[in-house]
C-alpha positions in Angstrom: 4.9 26.2 10.2 6.9 22.8 10.7 9.8 23.0 13.1 12.9 20.7 13.2 12.8 18.8 16.6 16.3 19.0 18.1 15.5 17.3 21.5 17.2 14.1 20.4 20.5 16.0 19.5 20.1 17.9 23.2 19.7 14.4 24.6 22.6 13.0 22.6 25.2 16.0 23.7 24.2 15.1 27.4 24.2 11.1 27.2 26.6 10.5 24.3 29.2 13.5 24.1 31.6 11.1 22.5 29.5 11.4 19.3 30.4 14.9 18.8 33.6 16.7 17.8 34.5 20.5 16.9 36.3 20.8 13.8 37.3 24.4 12.5 34.9 25.9 15.0 32.0 23.8 13.8 30.1 21.0 16.1 30.3 18.0 14.1 28.1 14.9 14.9 30.1 12.1 13.9 27.5 9.4 13.0 25.4 11.8 10.7 27.8 14.0 9.4 25.8 16.9 10.4 27.3 20.0 11.2 26.1 23.0 13.5 27.7 26.4 13.6 26.7 28.5 16.6 27.1 32.2 16.6 27.7 34.7 19.3 24.1 35.9 19.2 23.1 32.4 20.4 22.1 31.3 17.0 22.5 27.8 15.2 23.0 26.9 11.8 22.7 23.3 10.6 24.3 21.8 7.5 23.4 18.4 6.5 23.5 16.6 3.1 19.9 15.1 3.8 16.8 17.2 4.3 17.4 17.8 8.2 18.5 21.4 7.3 15.6 22.3 5.4 13.4 23.0 8.7 14.0 25.7 10.8 14.3 25.3 14.5 12.0 26.8 17.0 13.6 29.5 18.9 12.8 28.2 22.5 14.8 24.6 21.3 17.5 26.7 19.7 18.0 28.5 23.0 18.2 24.9 24.8 20.2 23.5 22.1 22.9 26.6 22.5 22.8 26.0 26.2 23.4 22.2 25.8 26.4 22.7 23.4 28.1 25.2 25.8 27.8 22.7 28.6 28.9 20.0 26.5 31.9 22.2 25.5 32.6 23.1 29.2 32.4 19.6 30.6 33.3 17.2 27.9 35.3 19.0 24.9 37.5 21.4 26.5 38.9 18.9 29.2 39.2 16.4 26.7 41.4 18.7 24.6 43.5 19.7 27.6 43.8 16.1 28.5 45.2 15.5 25.1 47.5 18.2 25.0 48.9 17.4 28.5 49.4 13.6 27.3 51.3 14.8 24.3 53.7 16.4 26.6 54.8 13.1 27.9 54.8 11.1 24.6 57.8 9.1 23.8 60.5 10.8 21.5 60.5 9.7 18.0 62.4 6.6 17.2 65.7 8.3 15.8 65.7 10.6 19.1 65.5 7.3 21.2 68.3 5.7 19.0 70.6 8.4 19.2 69.9 8.8 23.2 70.8 5.1 23.7 73.7 5.4 21.7 75.1 8.4 23.5 74.2 6.7 26.8 76.3 3.6 25.7 79.2 5.9 24.7 79.0 7.9 28.1 79.3 4.5 30.0 81.9 3.2 27.8 83.9 6.4 28.4 83.3 6.3 32.1 84.4 2.3 32.3 87.6 3.2 30.2 88.3 6.1 32.8 87.7 3.6 35.9 90.1 0.8 34.0 93.0 3.5 33.7 92.4 4.5 37.3 92.5 0.8 38.7 95.6 0.2 36.5 97.2 3.5 38.0 96.4 2.3 41.5 98.0 -1.1 40.9 101.4 0.8 40.0 101.5 2.8 43.1 103.7 1.0 45.4 102.7 0.5 48.9 104.3 2.1 51.9 
């Protein structure tokens, strides 16, 4: 029986992790549009529009691929997601909020200046002893 040789994918997971992404629980190889579903029993299913999904993967290579995927997920994908989420916490507010904050700040400063002018004016009116 002929098997699909997945060693190029195993190598790509290790050397070019940016070529892959997880979408709705499925590993996607972005350049080829191939999808890989890994189940909890350590099995993998390939979905591809070409003939790549017609051959079975030899069990030994499948085990190695599952290990490479888990390593990729732990060392590349999960940290990337965490960093993206962390970065989003510090993103600038939307334009409308920034404009309102700027206007509010200007209004606050104008009120403070008005209070200072009144205060200076009152000081000038107090006779010296």
